[in-house]
N, C-alpha and C positions, 0 to 999 in steps of 0.2 A: 523101504522104498519102493516106490508105484511104477509101473513103467505099462503102458499099453504101445499095442502094435498091430499093423493092421499093411499084411503085405508089403516086407520092409524086410525081407531074409537075405539081401543083400549086405544089409548093414546092423543086421539084429547082432550078428558075432561078438563085434567089437565095441557096443554097448554092454551086454550081458561079461563079455570080460574085463570089464570096466568096473564092473558091479561085484563082481564075485572075488574080487582080488583089492579090495578094498582095506586100507589099512585098519578102518574100525572092523571089527570081527564081529561083534553081538547086532547085525544088522538085518533085519527082516526082507526080502525081496518079493516082490507080487506081480509077477508078468500078465498082463489081462491081453491074451488073443481075440484081438475083435473082429471074428469070424474070417479070419485072413483064408485067400482063395490059392495064395503060394506053397511055399513050403517054412512058412517062420512057425505054424505050429512044432513041426517035425525038430525045430533047433531048439525051438525052447523045453520040449522033453527031455531032448539030448540033457541039456543043461541041469535040468531038474533031476535027472539021474545019478547026476555028477557031485551036485551040491545040494545040503542037506535043506540049508536056508532059504531054498527059493520055490516058490510056488507059483504051478502056473493056472490061471482060471481059461478057461475054453467057453468061448459065449459063440455060439452056434449061429445068432443072430448079428448084424452091423447093428452096434451100439452108438458110434461115433465117439471120441474123444471123451467127452463130458462122461455121460454114462459108464462108459468103460472105466475111470480114475473113482466113480463111486464105487465100482463093485469094490475094487480093491482098498478104498477108503473104510469101507463097513465092515472089514476085514483085520482091517492091518490093527497089531499090539504094540507098536514100538512108540517112546517115550514121545519121540519126535516123528513126522511124517516126510517125503518128500518126491517129486515128482517128476520122470523124464518120458520123453520121446524114444521109441526103439531107432531112430536113424540117427540121435545122437549119442553122444559118450560125455563121460567124466573123467577128470584126473585121478587117480584110485587114492590120495590124498584125502577129497573132498569131503566125505562124510565125517571124517575125525576131526577136521576144520572147522566144518559148522556146526559140528556137534559139541566139540569143547567150548566154542565161543559161545552157542546158543543156550547150551548149560549153565556156564558161568553166569551169563547174565539173567539167567530166568527167562528167556524172550518167548515171547507171543509165536512172532514169524522174524527170521534172520535172511536178509537179502543180504545175496554176495553177487560177484563180478562171473561174466562169461565171456567167452571167445567165441568170436566168428569163423567158423571153416566154409570159405565156397565151394562147392563141390565141382561145379564147372573147370573154376582155374584151381585147384587144390591148391589155392592158399589160405592163409590167417588174417585175420584184421578184429581189428576194436569190438566190444560191442557197444549196439549204436544209443545207450544212452549215458555215453560219455563225458558230452558235453554240460549233460543235468550231475551227473556224480561228483563232476572235478569244483562245482557252484558250491557243493551244500559244506555246511558248517565242519571242520575238521574234528569237533569235538564229538560230533554225531558219532565219529569210527571209535570212540573211546567209551562210553557210556549207552544204555537201551534209552528209546525218549518215546513221547506218544505222538503221535500226528500233528498234534498241535503246535506244536516246537517247529517242525518244518511240513507243513504241508506240499511243499514241493516234490518231497518221498513218492506221492503219489504220480509224479510223471516218470520216474523211472520205467522200466520197459515192462508191459503189463502183461508178465508170464509167469507160469505155475513153478516154472524150472529151474529158476535162483533162487527160491527160497527154501525155508527148512522152519516146518509150522510145528509148533505143541501140539501134539493129537489132542489134549485135553480141552484146551482153548478151542478148537474148531469143533469139538463135541458139545461146550459150553453152548456155544451161539447156533448149532445146527447147521455150520459151514459146510456145504457141497456142492458142487460144478452144478450150474443150472441144468435139467434132465430137458432134453431135447436143442440146447442149445450147443451146437456141436460146431459152429464159427466165431470163432471171437471169445470161448468162453473162457477163458482166463481174463478177460477185462473185471466181468463181475466179478468173479471169486479177488482177484488184486485188489479192487474197489472196497469191497466187505471188512476183507481180511484186516487191511491197513486200519480205513474209519473205526474198529472195533477193540484194535490190537493198543492195550496198555505199555507193553513193555516191545518195543522194534531195535532191532540191532541190525547194525549195517557193516558188511565186509567187502572190503576191497579185492580179495584174493579171485581170481578170475581161474576156475578149476572146471567150470561147463561148457564145453564144446556144443554149439548148436551149428547143425547143418545146415545150409543155406545153397539155394539154387540145384536141387537135385529135382529130378524126374516126377511127375505126380505128387508134389510139394502142395501140403493142402493152402499154405500160405501163399501160393502165388496164383489161387486159382483167380480166372475174370470172369467166370459165367455169373448168372445173377444171384449167386450164392453169396456174395458180397450184401446185398439186400438186409441177409441178416443181422449186421449189426449194430441196424438199429432197434431190433429187438432187446438186444444185449444192453444196449444203450438205453433204453427205455427202461429196464432192471432196476437199473442201477440209480436212474432219478428215484423212483416209487423209494428206494431204499434211502435214500438220501433224504427227502420229504417224511419217511415214517421215524428215521432217524432224528431230525430236525438239523440238517447238517447246518455248519456254518456258512458264510457267505466265502472265507477264503476254501473252501472244501469243494463248494460249487464253482468257483474260479476255476480251481485245479480240472475240474472233470471240462468246462467250459474249453480250456487248454487240451485236453485229451481228447476231445471230441474232435476241434480243429485239425490238429494233429493226423487224426485218424482219416477224418475225412478227406482231407488234404491227400493224405498219400494215396486213399484208394480213387479217388478221381482223377489224380494225374497218371495213376500206376496201374490201376484194377480195375474200374469200371469201364466198360466198352463204349465206344465213341455212341450208338443207338441208343443208350439207358441212361448217359449223363444229365439229360433235364429232367428224364423219373428221377434219380438220385438223388438230383441237387434238390427237388422240392421236397424230398423226405428230410433231405438235411436241415433245410428252411424249417419244417412242420417240429423237427426234432429242437433245434434251438429254442423255439415259443413255449418249452415246459421249462427253461433255466429260471428261474426269480431272477429279476434286475438284480437285487444284489449282487448275485455271482457276477454278471457281467460289469458291473461297475469295477470290481474287485480285483477282476481281470483286466480290463482296459487299463488300472493303473498300472500294471505291471509289463503289460504288452508290450510289444516293437509294432513301428507303421507296416511290417510286411504283415504279421497275424492280423492287426487291426484292418486292412485293406481286405485281407481274406475274408474275415468273420462279417465285415462290412457287406461283401455279396451273396455271402451264405446265408445270413439271415434276410437278405430281402430275393433271394432265388435268381441273380443274375448271373447266369452262366457267361454270357461274353462277356460281362466285366473281368468275373472270376477267370475267365481263362487269358483276358488281358493282364490280369495281376500277377499272375503266376507264372508270366515268359520271360526272359532272362533280360535283364536290363533294365526291366520296367522300370520306367523313371519315379523317382521317391522326392516329392517335394515338402519343403517345413509345411508349407499350406494345409496339407494334404493330414499330416498328422494333427492338426490340430483339428481338421473338420473329423476326421476318423474319431476322434477322442469325443467330441463334440455329441 
């Protein structure tokens, strides 16, 4: 278990309590302090003194989540590896449930479900990918499979912490988080692992608790750091070209990028940055093979097609009209967009 922590003393004990009390006893817990300036390190050392299987790595320089996770990954000894952020927590049964299923399936990667905890309202909700998970073939939950059997698995939430990874599989492919990419770093890791895995397992148990809407959360940033998403997708595109990925994989990347760019434009990109951001979006889509767009268009709905139509042409005003509530959808428009 690899946990990265930066200035989360308020939440850290809840996270560590959930780990040291796991029903799976033969577990190694590696906590990386990413140069916290609050009391986080002292909390970690207190737990290390009481639990022989918990190791603290203290980085004097702030590395960011990607590099901090890599520190833990390089010294991990377990058969399987999992990740968490120190402001989240897990059910005490989580890693026993995941490990037993992954071992039975000899899985390269196992994908579980999660529960969202809204810090501001102190309420719980379903994880954001339920609409995708519910449409997947139920048989995928009973046996390991390859990505080509169901490429839509790529559309499940692009996070590292719902997954359990076979460490020998990560070593074989030299998979690490991209150094220096400390925003949206999970996206690249998500695509690389699932494209290369030969045995993927799916688990519906929602045993991970993701804390959302807390003050200072990285995913809530609205600064120019949102532009870092383009470097992440460029790396994914480079990988897919090198791996000669099929058109259906490229189609899933189109859908992923569309979803990510749409969310950022509506919720994270500041108004005075939108023209520049959309211009970069249009440039990013130029790197997608046409086969990927054709495959995407065959399964896309009018809303997705209209947004993509505007994004590819860098039409900000048209995009802003399309995303308005009750924007009219006409049958002829659907035909036009497909053409």
